[in-house]
MDTraj code that builds the backbone (N, CA, C; nanometers):
import mdtraj as md
import numpy as np

residues = "UNK UNK UNK UNK UNK UNK UNK UNK UNK UNK UNK UNK UNK UNK UNK UNK UNK UNK UNK UNK UNK UNK UNK UNK UNK UNK UNK UNK UNK UNK UNK UNK UNK UNK UNK UNK UNK UNK UNK UNK UNK UNK UNK UNK UNK UNK UNK UNK UNK UNK UNK UNK UNK UNK UNK UNK UNK UNK UNK UNK UNK UNK UNK UNK UNK UNK UNK UNK UNK UNK UNK UNK UNK UNK UNK UNK UNK UNK UNK UNK UNK UNK UNK UNK UNK UNK UNK UNK UNK UNK UNK UNK UNK UNK UNK UNK UNK UNK UNK UNK UNK UNK UNK UNK UNK UNK UNK UNK UNK UNK UNK UNK UNK UNK UNK UNK UNK UNK UNK UNK UNK UNK UNK UNK UNK UNK UNK UNK UNK UNK UNK UNK UNK UNK UNK UNK UNK UNK UNK UNK UNK UNK UNK UNK UNK UNK UNK UNK UNK UNK UNK UNK UNK UNK UNK UNK UNK UNK UNK UNK UNK UNK UNK UNK UNK UNK UNK UNK UNK UNK UNK UNK UNK UNK UNK UNK UNK UNK UNK UNK UNK UNK UNK UNK UNK UNK UNK UNK UNK UNK UNK UNK UNK".split()
xyz = np.array([
    [0.0815, -0.1188, 0.0000],
    [0.0000, 0.0000, 0.0000],
    [0.0863, 0.1258, 0.0000],
    [0.1986, 0.1205, 0.0692],
    [0.2884, 0.2355, 0.0767],
    [0.3482, 0.2646, -0.0607],
    [0.3842, 0.1607, -0.1360],
    [0.4461, 0.1789, -0.2675],
    [0.3523, 0.2509, -0.3634],
    [0.2239, 0.2140, -0.3634],
    [0.1274, 0.2784, -0.4529],
    [0.1168, 0.4266, -0.4231],
    [0.1131, 0.4625, -0.2984],
    [0.1044, 0.6027, -0.2592],
    [0.2281, 0.6780, -0.3027],
    [0.3459, 0.6162, -0.2879],
    [0.4705, 0.6813, -0.3284],
    [0.4726, 0.7027, -0.4791],
    [0.4207, 0.6066, -0.5558],
    [0.4170, 0.6207, -0.7017],
    [0.3239, 0.7323, -0.7446],
    [0.2064, 0.7419, -0.6794],
    [0.1134, 0.8489, -0.7141],
    [0.1761, 0.9843, -0.6871],
    [0.2416, 0.9973, -0.5743],
    [0.3072, 1.1242, -0.5409],
    [0.4219, 1.1511, -0.6374],
    [0.4948, 1.0462, -0.6756],
    [0.6092, 1.0628, -0.7649],
    [0.5639, 1.1095, -0.9026],
    [0.4538, 1.0550, -0.9519],
    [0.4074, 1.0963, -1.0836],
    [0.3660, 1.2425, -1.0827],
    [0.3114, 1.2905, -0.9696],
    [0.2772, 1.4316, -0.9593],
    [0.4030, 1.5164, -0.9455],
    [0.5069, 1.4605, -0.8834],
    [0.6288, 1.5372, -0.8572],
    [0.7248, 1.5397, -0.9754],
    [0.7056, 1.4546, -1.0774],
    [0.7923, 1.4699, -1.1934],
    [0.8635, 1.3468, -1.2428],
    [0.8221, 1.2262, -1.2116],
    [0.8786, 1.1121, -1.2805],
    [0.9449, 1.0086, -1.1924],
    [1.0059, 0.9096, -1.2566],
    [1.0614, 0.7935, -1.1893],
    [1.1856, 0.8245, -1.1064],
    [1.2704, 0.9172, -1.1530],
    [1.3907, 0.9498, -1.0760],
    [1.3527, 1.0014, -0.9382],
    [1.2441, 1.0785, -0.9318],
    [1.1975, 1.1303, -0.8045],
    [1.1541, 1.0154, -0.7154],
    [1.0867, 0.9150, -0.7733],
    [1.0431, 0.7973, -0.6971],
    [1.1644, 0.7262, -0.6388],
    [1.2662, 0.7062, -0.7215],
    [1.3850, 0.6349, -0.6751],
    [1.4536, 0.7118, -0.5631],
    [1.4608, 0.8422, -0.5749],
    [1.5266, 0.9225, -0.4714],
    [1.4469, 0.9209, -0.3416],
    [1.3141, 0.9301, -0.3529],
    [1.2309, 0.9277, -0.2329],
    [1.2391, 0.7915, -0.1666],
    [1.2389, 0.6858, -0.2478],
    [1.2470, 0.5505, -0.1927],
    [1.3795, 0.5304, -0.1208],
    [1.4853, 0.5939, -0.1704],
    [1.6168, 0.5812, -0.1083],
    [1.6304, 0.6766, 0.0092],
    [1.5308, 0.7635, 0.0322],
    [1.5353, 0.8556, 0.1446],
    [1.6061, 0.9852, 0.1120],
    [1.6402, 1.0074, -0.0166],
    [1.7068, 1.1314, -0.0562],
    [1.6053, 1.2339, -0.1030],
    [1.6453, 1.3574, -0.0939],
    [1.5602, 1.4668, -0.1358],
    [1.5718, 1.4837, -0.2887],
    [1.4594, 1.5044, -0.3549],
    [1.4623, 1.5268, -0.5001],
    [1.5135, 1.6663, -0.5279],
    [1.6107, 1.6774, -0.6225],
    [1.6642, 1.8090, -0.6553],
    [1.5722, 1.8766, -0.7556],
    [1.5467, 2.0050, -0.7352],
    [1.4590, 2.0751, -0.8299],
    [1.5296, 2.0897, -0.9640],
    [1.4521, 2.0889, -1.0723],
    [1.5066, 2.1020, -1.2068],
    [1.5496, 2.2455, -1.2298],
    [1.6708, 2.2634, -1.2825],
    [1.7207, 2.3978, -1.3095],
    [1.6828, 2.4360, -1.4525],
    [1.6302, 2.5552, -1.4689],
    [1.5959, 2.6049, -1.6011],
    [1.6788, 2.7296, -1.6276],
    [1.7582, 2.7241, -1.7320],
    [1.8410, 2.8385, -1.7697],
    [1.7808, 2.9070, -1.8901],
    [1.8326, 3.0245, -1.9216],
    [1.7845, 3.0958, -2.0409],
    [1.8116, 3.0149, -2.1662],
    [1.9305, 2.9521, -2.1729],
    [1.9686, 2.8721, -2.2896],
    [1.8741, 2.7527, -2.3066],
    [1.8418, 2.6828, -2.1971],
    [1.7520, 2.5673, -2.2034],
    [1.6123, 2.6109, -2.2432],
    [1.5681, 2.7241, -2.1902],
    [1.4345, 2.7738, -2.2236],
    [1.4254, 2.8101, -2.3709],
    [1.5310, 2.8754, -2.4247],
    [1.5269, 2.9139, -2.5656],
    [1.5398, 2.7923, -2.6559],
    [1.6129, 2.6899, -2.6115],
    [1.6281, 2.5673, -2.6917],
    [1.4961, 2.4944, -2.7032],
    [1.4173, 2.4934, -2.5966],
    [1.2890, 2.4238, -2.6031],
    [1.1889, 2.5015, -2.6860],
    [1.2031, 2.6337, -2.6915],
    [1.1103, 2.7125, -2.7721],
    [1.1406, 2.6998, -2.9210],
    [1.2651, 2.6639, -2.9575],
    [1.3020, 2.6445, -3.0984],
    [1.3091, 2.4954, -3.1266],
    [1.1979, 2.4331, -3.1483],
    [1.1956, 2.2881, -3.1684],
    [1.2568, 2.2468, -3.3008],
    [1.2579, 2.3330, -3.4025],
    [1.3110, 2.2980, -3.5340],
    [1.4634, 2.2861, -3.5323],
    [1.5311, 2.3619, -3.4465],
    [1.6774, 2.3578, -3.4421],
    [1.7231, 2.2327, -3.3687],
    [1.8206, 2.1640, -3.4246],
    [1.8733, 2.0437, -3.3605],
    [1.9910, 2.0822, -3.2739],
    [2.0080, 2.0145, -3.1609],
    [2.1213, 2.0464, -3.0745],
    [2.2531, 2.0056, -3.1400],
    [2.3601, 2.0711, -3.0999],
    [2.4929, 2.0388, -3.1515],
    [2.5373, 1.9054, -3.0962],
    [2.6187, 1.8312, -3.1714],
    [2.6707, 1.7054, -3.1182],
    [2.7490, 1.7323, -2.9902],
    [2.7562, 1.6315, -2.9032],
    [2.8259, 1.6472, -2.7757],
    [2.9685, 1.6951, -2.7974],
    [3.0103, 1.7885, -2.7141],
    [3.1467, 1.8373, -2.7187],
    [3.1686, 1.9497, -2.8175],
    [3.0669, 1.9841, -2.8982],
    [3.0831, 2.0903, -2.9968],
    [2.9915, 2.2054, -2.9584],
    [3.0493, 2.3230, -2.9437],
    [2.9693, 2.4417, -2.9140],
    [2.9546, 2.5237, -3.0404],
    [2.8320, 2.5574, -3.0722],
    [2.8065, 2.6409, -3.1887],
    [2.7778, 2.7811, -3.1377],
    [2.8566, 2.8803, -3.1814],
    [2.8350, 3.0177, -3.1355],
    [2.6958, 3.0663, -3.1720],
    [2.6447, 3.1603, -3.0916],
    [2.5126, 3.2168, -3.1186],
    [2.5106, 3.2854, -3.2543],
    [2.3987, 3.2776, -3.3200],
    [2.3835, 3.3435, -3.4487],
    [2.4232, 3.2565, -3.5674],
    [2.4863, 3.1433, -3.5427],
    [2.5259, 3.0542, -3.6519],
    [2.4278, 2.9385, -3.6565],
    [2.3757, 2.9128, -3.7736],
    [2.2801, 2.8026, -3.7905],
    [2.3426, 2.6922, -3.8724],
    [2.2974, 2.5721, -3.8469],
    [2.3438, 2.4583, -3.9254],
    [2.2804, 2.4614, -4.0622],
    [2.3568, 2.4218, -4.1636],
    [2.3063, 2.4162, -4.3002],
    [2.3084, 2.2704, -4.3436],
    [2.1937, 2.2223, -4.3846],
    [2.1884, 2.0850, -4.4340],
    [2.2254, 2.0854, -4.5802],
    [2.3163, 1.9976, -4.6173],
    [2.3580, 1.9880, -4.7565],
    [2.2777, 1.8811, -4.8268],
    [2.2463, 1.9063, -4.9521],
    [2.1701, 1.8099, -5.0305],
    [2.2553, 1.6865, -5.0581],
    [2.1909, 1.5716, -5.0557],
    [2.2606, 1.4470, -5.0881],
    [2.2934, 1.4471, -5.2371],
    [2.4010, 1.3760, -5.2765],
    [2.4320, 1.3700, -5.4191],
    [2.3155, 1.3080, -5.4960],
    [2.2959, 1.3515, -5.6177],
    [2.1849, 1.3052, -5.6992],
    [2.1965, 1.1568, -5.7305],
    [2.0906, 1.0843, -5.7018],
    [2.0886, 0.9403, -5.7297],
    [2.0953, 0.9160, -5.8803],
    [2.0349, 1.0047, -5.9585],
    [2.0336, 0.9848, -6.1034],
    [2.1725, 0.9986, -6.1651],
    [2.2699, 1.0550, -6.0909],
    [2.4047, 1.0730, -6.1441],
    [2.5066, 0.9746, -6.0851],
    [2.4706, 0.9016, -5.9806],
    [2.5629, 0.8062, -5.9187],
    [2.5866, 0.6885, -6.0127],
    [2.7005, 0.6178, -5.9975],
    [2.7292, 0.5007, -6.0807],
    [2.6203, 0.3948, -6.0625],
    [2.5851, 0.3283, -6.1714],
    [2.4807, 0.2257, -6.1695],
    [2.5430, 0.0933, -6.1246],
    [2.4901, 0.0380, -6.0164],
    [2.5368, -0.0937, -5.9714],
    [2.4822, -0.1999, -6.0671],
    [2.5638, -0.2958, -6.1025],
    [2.5217, -0.4029, -6.1917],
    [2.5448, -0.3728, -6.3388],
    [2.5932, -0.2552, -6.3697],
    [2.6207, -0.2205, -6.5101],
    [2.7434, -0.2983, -6.5575],
    [2.7303, -0.3626, -6.6727],
    [2.8408, -0.4399, -6.7309],
    [2.9232, -0.3548, -6.8264],
    [2.8620, -0.2473, -6.8782],
    [2.9278, -0.1595, -6.9745],
    [2.9221, -0.0173, -6.9215],
    [3.0371, 0.0487, -6.9222],
    [3.0455, 0.1907, -6.8869],
    [3.1377, 0.2571, -6.9875],
    [3.0852, 0.3524, -7.0631],
    [3.1720, 0.4218, -7.1596],
    [3.1105, 0.5561, -7.1994],
    [3.1945, 0.6397, -7.2562],
    [3.1512, 0.7696, -7.3073],
    [3.1553, 0.7645, -7.4591],
    [3.0453, 0.8043, -7.5220],
    [3.0374, 0.8070, -7.6681],
    [2.9915, 0.9459, -7.7093],
    [3.0783, 1.0211, -7.7722],
    [3.0413, 1.1548, -7.8178],
    [2.9942, 1.2460, -7.7059],
    [3.0511, 1.2307, -7.5871],
    [3.0129, 1.3136, -7.4727],
    [2.8986, 1.2581, -7.3908],
    [2.8375, 1.1484, -7.4364],
    [2.7258, 1.0866, -7.3642],
    [2.7808, 0.9749, -7.2761],
    [2.7405, 0.9741, -7.1506],
    [2.7813, 0.8693, -7.0568],
    [2.6797, 0.7563, -7.0682],
    [2.7287, 0.6360, -7.1023],
    [2.6433, 0.5185, -7.1190],
    [2.6807, 0.4141, -7.0148],
    [2.5805, 0.3628, -6.9439],
    [2.5983, 0.2506, -6.8524],
    [2.4863, 0.1520, -6.8832],
    [2.5232, 0.0255, -6.9081],
    [2.4238, -0.0730, -6.9492],
    [2.4476, -0.2066, -6.8815],
    [2.3380, -0.2789, -6.8591],
    [2.3450, -0.4127, -6.8020],
    [2.2359, -0.4997, -6.8602],
    [2.2575, -0.6289, -6.8610],
    [2.1614, -0.7242, -6.9154],
    [2.0437, -0.7438, -6.8208],
    [1.9271, -0.7624, -6.8797],
    [1.8048, -0.7939, -6.8058],
    [1.7267, -0.8918, -6.8923],
    [1.7411, -1.0209, -6.8640],
    [1.6781, -1.1215, -6.9488],
    [1.7382, -1.1169, -7.0871],
    [1.6540, -1.1038, -7.1901],
    [1.7026, -1.0965, -7.3276],
    [1.7291, -0.9534, -7.3727],
    [1.7009, -0.8575, -7.2865],
    [1.7199, -0.7180, -7.3226],
    [1.8280, -0.6516, -7.2391],
    [1.8332, -0.5203, -7.2496],
    [1.9291, -0.4410, -7.1726],
    [1.8570, -0.3237, -7.1069],
    [1.9107, -0.2829, -6.9939],
    [1.8666, -0.1600, -6.9287],
    [1.9861, -0.0663, -6.9340],
    [1.9627, 0.0553, -6.9823],
    [2.0731, 0.1500, -6.9986],
    [2.0375, 0.2814, -6.9300],
    [2.1420, 0.3468, -6.8823],
    [2.1247, 0.4845, -6.8388],
    [2.2149, 0.5696, -6.9266],
    [2.1552, 0.6675, -6.9892],
    [2.2274, 0.7586, -7.0768],
    [2.2233, 0.8968, -7.0114],
    [2.3413, 0.9577, -6.9953],
    [2.3481, 1.0938, -6.9427],
    [2.3995, 1.1832, -7.0552],
    [2.3109, 1.2690, -7.1041],
    [2.3434, 1.3618, -7.2113],
    [2.3791, 1.4962, -7.1475],
    [2.4980, 1.5496, -7.1728],
    [2.5378, 1.6762, -7.1089],
    [2.4635, 1.7953, -7.1671],
    [2.4589, 1.9075, -7.0940],
    [2.3963, 2.0284, -7.1485],
    [2.4662, 2.0681, -7.2792],
    [2.3869, 2.1092, -7.3774],
    [2.4427, 2.1512, -7.5063],
    [2.4672, 2.0365, -7.6040],
    [2.4416, 1.9118, -7.5610],
    [2.4630, 1.7959, -7.6490],
    [2.3696, 1.8024, -7.7689],
    [2.4241, 1.7688, -7.8862],
    [2.3431, 1.7565, -8.0083],
    [2.3936, 1.6338, -8.0843],
    [2.3027, 1.5431, -8.1194],
    [2.3417, 1.4174, -8.1827],
    [2.4203, 1.4420, -8.3113],
    [2.3707, 1.5314, -8.3986],
    [2.4346, 1.5534, -8.5290],
    [2.5750, 1.6122, -8.5169],
    [2.6043, 1.6804, -8.4082],
    [2.7363, 1.7397, -8.3875],
    [2.8285, 1.6463, -8.3088],
    [2.7762, 1.5855, -8.2012],
    [2.8604, 1.5102, -8.1075],
    [2.8718, 1.3603, -8.1362],
    [2.7662, 1.2977, -8.1881],
    [2.7673, 1.1522, -8.2067],
    [2.7765, 1.1104, -8.3530],
    [2.7204, 1.1877, -8.4431],
    [2.7208, 1.1540, -8.5867],
    [2.8601, 1.1183, -8.6388],
    [2.9662, 1.1927, -8.6033],
    [3.0996, 1.1566, -8.6540],
    [3.1466, 1.0168, -8.6099],
    [3.0959, 0.9661, -8.4982],
    [3.1360, 0.8342, -8.4479],
    [3.0531, 0.7208, -8.5086],
    [2.9345, 0.7541, -8.5598],
    [2.8409, 0.6517, -8.6079],
    [2.8453, 0.6367, -8.7592],
    [2.8514, 0.7471, -8.8311],
    [2.8594, 0.7412, -8.9768],
    [2.7269, 0.7405, -9.0491],
    [2.6160, 0.7730, -8.9802],
    [2.4859, 0.7859, -9.0472],
    [2.4381, 0.9301, -9.0319],
    [2.3481, 0.9728, -9.1206],
    [2.2983, 1.1109, -9.1135],
    [2.2078, 1.1342, -8.9931],
    [2.1315, 1.0319, -8.9543],
    [2.0404, 1.0402, -8.8401],
    [2.0635, 0.9207, -8.7481],
    [2.0172, 0.9323, -8.6244],
    [2.0266, 0.8199, -8.5305],
    [1.9251, 0.7142, -8.5748],
    [1.9727, 0.5935, -8.5996],
    [1.8856, 0.4874, -8.6494],
    [1.8435, 0.3881, -8.5410],
    [1.8615, 0.4262, -8.4157],
    [1.8168, 0.3432, -8.3027],
    [1.6800, 0.3897, -8.2561],
    [1.5987, 0.2955, -8.2105],
    [1.4732, 0.3301, -8.1443],
    [1.5056, 0.3467, -7.9961],
    [1.4421, 0.4409, -7.9311],
    [1.4653, 0.4652, -7.7886],
    [1.3337, 0.4508, -7.7141],
    [1.3324, 0.3649, -7.6123],
    [1.2147, 0.3445, -7.5278],
    [1.2624, 0.3539, -7.3849],
    [1.1989, 0.4395, -7.3055],
    [1.2422, 0.4508, -7.1670],
    [1.1707, 0.5597, -7.0911],
    [1.2449, 0.6121, -6.9928],
    [1.1900, 0.7120, -6.9023],
    [1.2924, 0.8231, -6.8827],
    [1.2530, 0.9453, -6.9132],
    [1.3405, 1.0604, -6.8938],
    [1.3287, 1.1047, -6.7482],
    [1.4383, 1.0880, -6.6751],
    [1.4408, 1.1160, -6.5315],
    [1.4684, 1.2633, -6.5040],
    [1.5514, 1.3234, -6.5872],
    [1.5951, 1.4606, -6.5618],
    [1.6206, 1.5317, -6.6940],
    [1.5886, 1.6593, -6.7005],
    [1.6221, 1.7415, -6.8161],
    [1.5159, 1.7439, -6.9250],
    [1.5580, 1.7978, -7.0390],
    [1.4693, 1.8088, -7.1550],
    [1.5470, 1.7738, -7.2809],
    [1.4839, 1.6948, -7.3675],
    [1.5419, 1.6555, -7.4958],
    [1.4408, 1.6871, -7.6061],
    [1.4854, 1.7563, -7.7104],
    [1.4033, 1.7790, -7.8292],
    [1.4523, 1.6837, -7.9369],
    [1.3588, 1.6099, -7.9966],
    [1.3906, 1.5134, -8.1020],
    [1.3353, 1.5672, -8.2332],
    [1.4218, 1.5707, -8.3357],
    [1.3820, 1.6208, -8.4676],
    [1.3936, 1.5061, -8.5676],
    [1.2824, 1.4715, -8.6294],
    [1.2819, 1.3631, -8.7283],
    [1.3232, 1.4167, -8.8651],
    [1.3547, 1.3249, -8.9553],
    [1.3987, 1.3598, -9.0905],
    [1.3001, 1.4436, -9.1679],
    [1.1674, 1.4303, -9.1384],
    [1.0656, 1.5074, -9.2099],
    [1.0399, 1.6441, -9.1456],
    [1.1178, 1.6775, -9.0412],
    [1.1045, 1.8081, -8.9763],
    [1.0174, 1.8092, -8.8520],
    [0.9484, 1.6989, -8.8258],
    [0.8650, 1.6899, -8.7055],
    [0.9517, 1.6987, -8.5802],
    [0.9016, 1.7652, -8.4770],
    [0.9749, 1.7793, -8.3511],
    [0.8909, 1.7218, -8.2377],
    [0.9548, 1.6415, -8.1536],
    [0.8925, 1.5920, -8.0308],
    [0.9736, 1.6453, -7.9149],
    [0.9042, 1.6976, -7.8142],
    [0.9697, 1.7519, -7.6959],
    [0.9433, 1.6582, -7.5790],
    [1.0510, 1.6170, -7.5112],
    [1.0406, 1.5314, -7.3929],
    [1.1007, 1.6062, -7.2752],
    [1.0211, 1.6237, -7.1716],
    [1.0668, 1.6942, -7.0517],
    [1.0377, 1.6085, -6.9294],
    [1.1403, 1.5893, -6.8468],
    [1.1295, 1.5024, -6.7289],
    [1.0248, 1.5546, -6.6312],
    [0.9566, 1.4639, -6.5654],
    [0.9559, 1.3184, -6.5797],
    [0.8585, 1.2774, -6.6903],
    [0.9074, 1.1973, -6.7851],
    [0.8229, 1.1597, -6.8983],
    [0.8680, 1.0277, -6.9587],
    [0.7701, 0.9502, -7.0064],
    [0.7978, 0.8275, -7.0806],
    [0.8396, 0.8681, -7.2211],
    [0.9392, 0.7967, -7.2744],
    [0.9960, 0.8312, -7.4039],
    [0.9830, 0.7133, -7.4994],
    [0.9351, 0.7386, -7.6208],
    [0.9333, 0.6398, -7.7290],
    [0.9685, 0.7155, -7.8572],
    [1.0878, 0.6878, -7.9079],
    [1.1389, 0.7591, -8.0249],
    [1.1689, 0.6577, -8.1345],
    [1.1117, 0.6793, -8.2525],
    [1.1346, 0.5900, -8.3672],
    [1.2716, 0.6191, -8.4285],
    [1.3272, 0.5236, -8.5020],
    [1.4558, 0.5462, -8.5698],
    [1.4452, 0.6594, -8.6729],
    [1.5600, 0.7203, -8.7051],
    [1.5643, 0.8263, -8.8066],
    [1.5423, 0.9634, -8.7462],
    [1.6203, 0.9999, -8.6470],
    [1.6023, 1.1273, -8.5785],
    [1.7357, 1.1900, -8.5393],
    [1.7316, 1.3169, -8.5114],
    [1.8405, 1.3925, -8.4489],
    [1.7828, 1.4363, -8.3145],
    [1.8657, 1.4774, -8.2241],
    [1.8155, 1.5226, -8.0951],
    [1.9169, 1.6088, -8.0248],
    [1.8664, 1.6929, -7.9358],
    [1.9571, 1.7762, -7.8572],
    [1.8985, 1.8060, -7.7201],
    [1.9888, 1.8334, -7.6254],
    [1.9506, 1.8678, -7.4890],
    [1.9214, 2.0171, -7.4844],
    [1.8107, 2.0517, -7.4216],
    [1.7704, 2.1918, -7.4094],
    [1.7909, 2.2347, -7.2637],
    [1.8533, 2.3499, -7.2440],
    [1.8725, 2.4028, -7.1093],
    [2.0105, 2.3737, -7.0538],
    [2.0287, 2.4129, -6.9292],
    [2.1606, 2.4028, -6.8651],
    [2.1749, 2.2774, -6.7798],
    [2.0771, 2.1876, -6.7853],
    [2.0775, 2.0665, -6.7043],
    [2.1023, 1.9447, -6.7926],
    [2.1801, 1.8491, -6.7418],
    [2.2002, 1.7232, -6.8154],
    [2.0673, 1.6503, -6.8275],
    [2.0497, 1.5769, -6.9361],
    [1.9312, 1.4932, -6.9531],
    [1.9694, 1.3505, -6.9182],
    [1.8905, 1.2878, -6.8319],
    [1.9173, 1.1507, -6.7884],
    [1.8019, 1.0637, -6.8365],
    [1.8350, 0.9653, -6.9225],
    [1.7354, 0.8766, -6.9809],
    [1.7631, 0.7332, -6.9383],
    [1.6640, 0.6691, -6.8782],
    [1.6710, 0.5266, -6.8477],
    [1.6042, 0.4582, -6.9665],
    [1.6808, 0.3731, -7.0338],
    [1.6348, 0.3173, -7.1613],
    [1.6305, 0.1646, -7.1559],
    [1.5336, 0.1067, -7.2236],
    [1.5189, -0.0387, -7.2344],
    [1.5305, -0.0740, -7.3814],
    [1.6161, -0.1700, -7.4143],
    [1.6274, -0.2076, -7.5548],
    [1.6664, -0.3538, -7.5724],
    [1.6516, -0.3972, -7.6976],
    [1.6887, -0.5327, -7.7382],
    [1.7918, -0.5232, -7.8495],
    [1.8843, -0.4293, -7.8340],
    [1.9901, -0.4010, -7.9307],
    [1.9296, -0.3756, -8.0686],
    [1.9586, -0.4572, -8.1699],
    [1.9075, -0.4326, -8.3049],
    [1.7630, -0.4773, -8.3242],
    [1.7033, -0.5408, -8.2244],
    [1.5685, -0.5954, -8.2350],
    [1.4649, -0.5121, -8.1584],
    [1.5022, -0.3927, -8.1135],
    [1.4146, -0.3111, -8.0286],
    [1.2830, -0.2749, -8.0976],
    [1.2897, -0.2329, -8.2227],
    [1.1695, -0.1910, -8.2956],
    [1.0677, -0.3046, -8.3015],
    [1.1127, -0.4241, -8.3407],
    [1.0206, -0.5371, -8.3530],
    [0.9679, -0.5819, -8.2157],
    [1.0546, -0.5910, -8.1158],
    [1.0140, -0.6409, -7.9837],
    [0.9150, -0.5482, -7.9150],
    [0.9283, -0.4173, -7.9371],
    [0.8351, -0.3220, -7.8772],
    [0.7170, -0.2903, -7.9686],
    [0.7167, -0.3441, -8.0914],
    [0.6063, -0.3191, -8.1840],
    [0.6008, -0.1743, -8.2307],
    [0.7184, -0.1139, -8.2471],
    [0.7264, 0.0260, -8.2891],
    [0.7379, 0.0353, -8.4407],
    [0.7032, 0.1512, -8.4987],
    [0.7243, 0.1682, -8.6425],
    [0.8748, 0.1761, -8.6687],
    [0.9171, 0.1305, -8.7872],
    [1.0589, 0.1306, -8.8208],
    [1.1097, 0.2683, -8.8603],
    [1.0180, 0.3647, -8.8748],
    [1.0533, 0.5041, -8.9035],
    [0.9384, 0.5935, -8.8528],
    [0.9657, 0.7216, -8.8402],
    [0.8646, 0.8154, -8.7920],
    [0.7499, 0.8265, -8.8912],
    [0.6271, 0.8180, -8.8420],
    [0.5093, 0.8309, -8.9257],
    [0.4087, 0.9225, -8.8585],
    [0.3287, 0.9903, -8.9377],
    [0.2193, 1.0733, -8.8838],
    [0.0949, 0.9863, -8.8781],
    [0.0419, 0.9753, -8.7587],
    [-0.0794, 0.8915, -8.7408],
    [-0.1971, 0.9726, -8.6993],
])
top = md.Topology()
chain = top.add_chain()
for i, resn in enumerate(residues, 1):
    res = top.add_residue(resn, chain, resSeq=i)
    for name in ("N", "CA", "C"):
        top.add_atom(name, md.element.get_by_symbol(name[0]), res)
traj = md.Trajectory(xyz[None], top)
């Protein structure tokens, strides 16, 4: 019966430490409140400094952004290379491939990649997801398609393209190498439908 009464009084007096001190016959010390402690509790958004580090008044912590996941190296990529300024990372997935293409700002296929390929237009079909940036695709007949992240991308063979703006364009692409058009049921060239 005595213990229950002590617990009830302890809960009113401020917690378990008070109970332990009273049970041991010691006097509970009153809680000290300083100006610094009072101001710290009023600013709940500010985090305390790690132990042992004093941050002078007036200086606030700055949280830095984590590095972009879309730019980090791809785990599981079997191929990593740069072609005409484009960073390519690719890995096998069943009978197809998953690729990440990073096109730098100012990239243009006809200027940067055409000399390495030897065709007037890009003859690959592109199917994927534009994670970052903007790409304008220009077909041989003059038609223009604009892709701006986040957006699904499906581009028929026979096109030129360039990155618009000051941000790199990051495209996650799925392909079956030379069989992409047939496997995805895409037209073999750009058509108006």
